[in-house]
C-alpha positions in Angstrom: 0.1 0.0 0.1 1.2 3.5 -0.8 1.0 6.2 1.9 0.1 9.8 1.4 3.7 10.7 1.9 4.4 8.4 -1.2 1.9 10.4 -3.3 3.1 13.6 -2.2 6.7 12.8 -3.4 5.3 13.1 -7.0 5.4 16.3 -8.7 2.5 16.3 -11.2 2.1 19.4 -13.4 0.0 20.4 -16.3 2.0 21.0 -19.5 1.2 21.8 -23.3 2.8 19.9 -26.1 4.7 22.3 -28.2 6.1 19.9 -30.5 5.7 16.1 -31.2 7.8 13.9 -33.5 8.5 10.3 -34.0 11.6 8.9 -32.5 13.8 7.5 -35.4 14.0 3.7 -35.2 10.9 3.2 -32.9 7.3 2.3 -34.0 5.9 3.4 -30.6 7.9 6.5 -29.2 7.2 10.1 -29.8 9.6 12.8 -28.8 7.7 15.6 -27.3 8.7 19.2 -26.3 6.4 20.2 -23.5 5.9 23.6 -21.9 5.7 23.0 -18.2 5.4 26.8 -17.2 7.9 29.2 -15.9 9.2 27.5 -12.9 10.3 24.3 -14.8 10.3 25.5 -18.5 10.4 23.3 -21.6 11.1 19.6 -21.2 11.7 16.6 -23.6 9.7 13.8 -22.8 9.4 10.4 -24.7 6.1 8.6 -24.6 5.0 5.4 -26.3 1.8 6.7 -27.7 2.9 7.0 -31.6 0.4 4.3 -32.6 -2.4 6.1 -31.1 -2.1 9.8 -31.8 -0.9 11.9 -34.6 1.4 14.8 -33.8 -1.2 17.2 -35.0 -3.7 15.6 -32.3 -1.4 16.4 -29.6 0.5 19.8 -30.4 -1.3 22.6 -28.4 -3.0 20.2 -26.1 -2.6 20.1 -22.3 -1.9 16.9 -20.3 -0.7 15.8 -16.9 3.0 14.9 -16.4 5.2 13.7 -13.6 8.1 16.1 -13.7 10.3 14.8 -10.9 11.6 11.4 -12.2 15.2 10.7 -12.8 16.0 11.1 -16.5 15.6 7.9 -18.5 17.5 7.0 -21.7 15.2 5.4 -24.4 16.5 4.9 -28.0 19.6 7.2 -27.5 17.4 10.1 -26.4 16.6 11.4 -22.7 13.3 11.7 -21.5 12.8 14.2 -18.6 9.2 13.3 -17.3 6.2 11.0 -17.9 3.1 11.5 -19.8 0.1 10.3 -17.5 -2.3 8.2 -19.4 -4.7 5.2 -18.7 -5.1 2.2 -21.0 -8.4 0.9 -22.3 -8.9 -1.9 -24.8 -8.5 0.3 -27.8 -5.8 3.0 -27.1 -4.3 5.0 -24.3 -6.4 7.9 -22.9 -4.5 10.9 -21.9 -5.2 12.5 -18.5 -6.1 16.1 -19.1 -7.7 19.1 -17.4 -11.3 19.8 -18.1 -10.5 23.4 -19.0 -7.3 25.2 -19.9 -5.1 26.2 -17.0 -1.7 27.8 -16.7 1.1 25.5 -17.7 3.0 24.3 -14.7 0.0 24.2 -12.5 0.7 21.6 -9.9 -1.8 18.9 -8.9 -2.6 18.3 -5.3 
């Protein structure tokens, strides 16, 4: 079981996709540049959602991201965060705010 202290360790923020492009050599990964607000700035995040979304569907949209994970190397690129999504039987569903909010807004 996770405790409230465990949950409070995660820094979850709202960000906007600025650019999205396929990672060369991968059929799953996108390289996303995400605006996470003035405190954090722009980050490169890699997500395995290429089969389910086009770049045009993502650019300009807001979503939730975990921003305080250790960087991770994938396909020779560094990912500095994690896009939050849930799976259903057909495709992932992005976790998104129900209205536009400032980039960098924290979830609590």
